[in-house]
C-alpha positions in Angstrom: -0.3 -0.1 -0.1 1.0 3.8 -0.5 -0.2 4.7 2.7 -0.1 3.6 6.1 -3.6 2.9 5.8 -3.4 0.9 3.3 -0.8 -1.2 4.6 -2.4 -1.8 7.7 -6.0 -2.8 6.0 -3.7 -5.2 3.9 -2.1 -6.3 7.0 -5.5 -6.9 8.5 -6.8 -8.9 5.3 -3.5 -11.1 5.4 -3.8 -11.8 9.3 -7.7 -13.0 8.6 -6.7 -15.2 5.8 -3.8 -16.7 7.8 -6.7 -17.1 11.3 -8.6 -19.1 8.4 -5.8 -21.5 7.5 -5.0 -22.0 11.3 -8.8 -23.1 11.4 -8.8 -25.2 8.7 -5.3 -27.0 9.8 -7.3 -27.4 13.5 -10.1 -28.9 11.6 -8.0 -31.7 9.8 -5.7 -34.3 11.2 -4.9 -32.1 14.5 -3.3 -29.7 12.2 -0.4 -31.9 10.2 -1.5 -31.3 7.0 -4.5 -29.8 5.1 -5.0 -32.8 3.0 -5.4 -34.9 6.7 -2.3 -37.4 7.3 -0.7 -36.8 3.5 0.7 -33.8 1.7 -2.5 -32.9 -0.6 -3.5 -30.3 -3.4 -3.9 -27.2 -1.0 -0.5 -28.2 0.7 1.0 -28.2 -2.6 -0.7 -25.0 -3.7 0.0 -23.0 -0.3 3.5 -23.9 -0.3 4.1 -21.8 -3.5 3.7 -19.2 -1.1 5.8 -20.5 1.5 9.1 -18.7 0.4 7.5 -15.3 0.3 6.2 -15.8 3.5 9.7 -16.3 4.9 11.3 -13.9 3.0 8.7 -11.5 4.2 10.0 -10.5 7.7 13.5 -9.9 6.4 12.5 -7.8 3.6 9.7 -5.7 5.0 9.7 -6.6 8.6 6.2 -7.9 8.8 6.3 -11.8 9.7 3.7 -13.4 8.0 3.8 -16.6 9.9 3.8 -15.8 13.5 4.2 -19.0 15.6 2.4 -17.2 18.7 -0.8 -16.0 16.3 -1.0 -19.0 14.2 1.0 -21.9 15.6 -0.2 -24.8 13.6 0.2 -23.0 10.6 3.9 -22.0 11.7 4.6 -25.7 12.4 3.1 -26.8 9.0 5.5 -24.3 7.2 8.3 -26.0 9.2 7.0 -29.5 8.0 6.3 -28.3 4.4 10.0 -26.8 4.2 11.6 -30.2 5.5 9.9 -31.8 2.6 12.6 -33.4 0.1 10.4 -32.4 -2.8 10.0 -28.6 -1.5 13.8 -28.0 -0.6 14.3 -29.6 -4.2 11.4 -26.6 -6.0 12.1 -23.4 -3.5 14.3 -20.9 -4.7 17.0 -19.9 -2.6 15.6 -17.3 0.3 18.9 -15.5 0.1 18.2 -14.7 -3.4 14.2 -13.9 -2.5 15.3 -11.6 0.4 17.9 -9.5 -1.7 15.2 -9.2 -4.7 12.7 -8.3 -2.4 14.6 -5.9 -0.4 15.5 -4.0 -3.8 11.6 -4.0 -4.5 10.2 -2.8 -1.4 12.8 0.1 -1.2 11.8 1.1 -5.0 7.9 0.8 -3.7 8.8 2.9 -0.5 10.6 5.7 -2.9 7.7 5.5 -5.6 5.3 6.2 -2.6 7.6 8.9 -1.1 7.5 10.4 -4.3 3.9 10.6 -4.9 3.0 12.1 -1.5 
């Protein structure tokens, strides 16, 4: 968002979505996988966002998955990242952080210039 209000609203929407994911995990197999006891389609689809989730805090200062707020989702991220298939498919986190910091700085500069 360009303004503090827009960023706060986006964060509130993100947290609401994360709370929904936490609830879905609670309903499924005690929080192991969205598909129950095995990795399913939702796990794979959501897994595509894991690198961005992990890169968010060092890039923007915003922690997307917080173990205090969403403990089942935080544990799910750890389990997902431990999968050999996920390790092979995910880009290096350092590369995402470097690119994210540059993009975030560019967006911040553009927002400041438009004020």
